[in-house]
C-alpha positions, 0 to 999 in steps of 0.5 A: 588426663592431660598431665599423664599424657604429657608425662608419657610423651616426655618418657617416649622422647627420652627413649626414642628421640635422644638416641638420634642425637649425635653431639656429645651423646653416648650410651652408659650402662645403668649400674645396679646400686646396692641402695639409694636414698632420694629426698625431694620437695615439690610444689603445685596445684591441688584440686579437692572434692569431698561431698560429705563436707560440701558439694563444692569444688576446691582448688589451691596450692600444696607442697609435698615431701617425698623420700624414696629408698631403693635396694637391689643386690647386684647379682639379684633380679628383684628390687625393693622400694619404700616411699614415704610421701607427706602432702599439705595443701590450702585450697578455696572454693570458687567464690573464695568464701570457704577454705579447705586445709588438707593433709596426708601421709602415704607409705608405699612399699614395693617389690619389683622384677628387674630386666636390663635391656639395650646393653644395660641402658634400659631397666625395666621393673614390674611388680606390686606396691602395698600402700597405706594412707592416713589423712584429713580434710578440714573445712574452715567455715563449717560448724557441722562435721567440719573435718573428714578423716582419710584412711585407706590401704591398697594393693597396687600393680606397678611398673618402672622404666629407666633409661640412661644416657650421656649428654655433653659428657654428663651421665643422665637418666630418665625414670618413669613410674606408674601405680594403678589400683587393684584392691583396697580397703578405706574408711568412710562415713555413710551418707548423713552419718556423723562421727559422733554416731560412729565413735561415741555411740558405736553405730557402725554403718559400712564404714570400712569399705572394700574398693576396686578400680571402679569405686576407687580409680586412683592413679599415681605417676612420677617422671624424673630426670636425674643428673649424676653429679658425683659417684655419691650424689645425683640431682633429681627433678621432675613431676609427681601426680597423684590422683586419689578418688573414691565413690563409696557410701553415696559419697564422693571424694577426690584429691588430685595433686600435681607437683613439680619435684626437685631434690637429690639422691644419695648412693649408699 
């Protein structure tokens, strides 16, 4: 994906190009913070497809709120993260005759092994994330099955790289995170099955579906640039890409979001 390649190239720039700069540039160590809390908000494009509602592709604009909490004791090699992501988007089909409203709440609990390299300028983390998502897609023009519920849990391998540097006597850091699918379980009606049949008549038809990277090739990644404004506060800006898709029960669903994020990090 283009956005993913751009994010990776930007991270490589921070890791390899910046050390070649000489004007006002140093190499501060990344100090371990017992706890941090980041609050960010972002805006950007959304692309939707849900063949349960319609075979049409939808595109529009969405907004995302993201909270990231991180804990790591200075004398430990393990870190814990908790991320809460709330998305809301409004999109339309290619003819602009039908609109979709999409919303989701996602929780990500992660556990990472941490390594400090390059005189503590580079922090590498590898581990896993447990994700749970609840959401909906609502077709404003459809009278038959106008809404689709979204519910899924996923176990995701995850990796994080953080690089600290000094530019013009200011402390900066670049952070990249990637989460990939491994195993999961999602809710989905079957092809041609109504919600009335599922919840009123109690007709179960393979509605809880195990997922793998082949049936649900999701990808989530984040690239942030931090400026340490004070000992307690850091300003953060960057990109969040969340590509959720699945092909189960003869149905296809895709929710691709791209967000430019801005916010603050508080060192607790």
